[in-house]
C-alpha positions as CSV (number, residue, x, y, z in Angstrom):
1,M,-11.3,38.1,-20.0
2,L,-9.2,35.3,-21.7
3,I,-6.5,36.7,-19.5
4,G,-8.4,36.9,-16.6
5,V,-10.1,32.7,-17.0
6,A,-6.6,31.5,-17.8
7,A,-4.6,33.8,-14.2
8,M,-7.7,31.7,-13.0
9,I,-7.2,28.3,-13.9
10,L,-3.0,28.8,-13.6
11,I,-3.6,30.0,-10.2
12,F,-5.8,26.8,-9.0
13,S,-3.2,24.0,-11.1
14,I,-0.9,26.2,-8.7
15,F,-3.0,25.6,-5.5
16,V,-4.1,21.7,-6.5
17,I,-0.4,20.9,-7.6
18,I,0.4,22.5,-3.7
19,S,-2.5,20.7,-1.8
20,L,-1.1,17.3,-3.4
21,Q,2.5,17.6,-2.6
22,R,1.6,18.9,1.2
23,L,-0.8,15.4,0.8
24,N,1.4,13.1,-0.3
25,S,4.0,14.2,2.1
26,Q,2.4,13.6,5.4
27,N,0.6,10.3,3.4
28,K,4.8,8.9,3.7
29,A,5.4,10.1,7.1
30,Q,2.0,8.3,7.6
31,E,3.2,4.8,6.0
32,A,6.5,5.8,8.0
33,I,5.0,5.7,11.6
34,L,3.0,2.4,10.7
35,S,6.0,0.5,9.4
36,Q,7.8,1.2,12.3
37,A,4.6,0.2,14.7
38,K,4.5,-3.2,12.0
39,E,8.3,-3.6,13.0
40,K,8.1,-2.9,16.6
41,L,4.4,-5.4,17.0
42,A,6.6,-8.1,15.9
43,S,9.4,-7.9,17.6
44,A,7.5,-8.0,20.4
45,K,5.4,-10.9,18.7
46,A,9.7,-12.7,18.7
47,A,10.3,-11.7,21.8
48,K,7.1,-12.7,24.6
49,D,8.7,-16.5,25.2
50,S,11.9,-15.3,25.2
51,D,12.1,-12.7,27.2
52,P,8.3,-11.0,28.0
53,A,9.7,-7.6,29.7
54,L,11.1,-7.0,26.2
55,S,7.6,-7.6,24.7
56,K,6.0,-5.9,26.4
57,K,7.8,-2.8,25.8
58,Y,8.0,-2.8,22.3
59,L,3.7,-4.1,22.8
60,E,3.3,0.2,24.5
61,E,5.5,1.4,21.5
62,A,3.5,0.3,18.6
63,K,1.3,1.5,20.7
64,N,2.0,4.7,20.9
65,L,3.2,4.9,17.4
66,N,-0.5,3.8,16.7
67,L,-2.0,6.6,18.7
68,Q,0.9,9.3,16.9
69,L,-1.2,7.9,13.9
70,L,-4.1,8.7,15.1
71,K,-4.2,12.2,15.9
């Protein structure tokens, strides 16, 4: 019976570790997308006076990245 309990604890621990690794990799991917969106927004702000068309393009890209995060 003790071996059975130990096996169940081991299986549960492996399941938790795998779940945490998946969650961590998803968080890293989301952080990368968020970082890209922030860079696009900063570029849009920098270009708003000198090149409004480019600024609008960057703003749309930032918006699309944010929508991607929400999905």
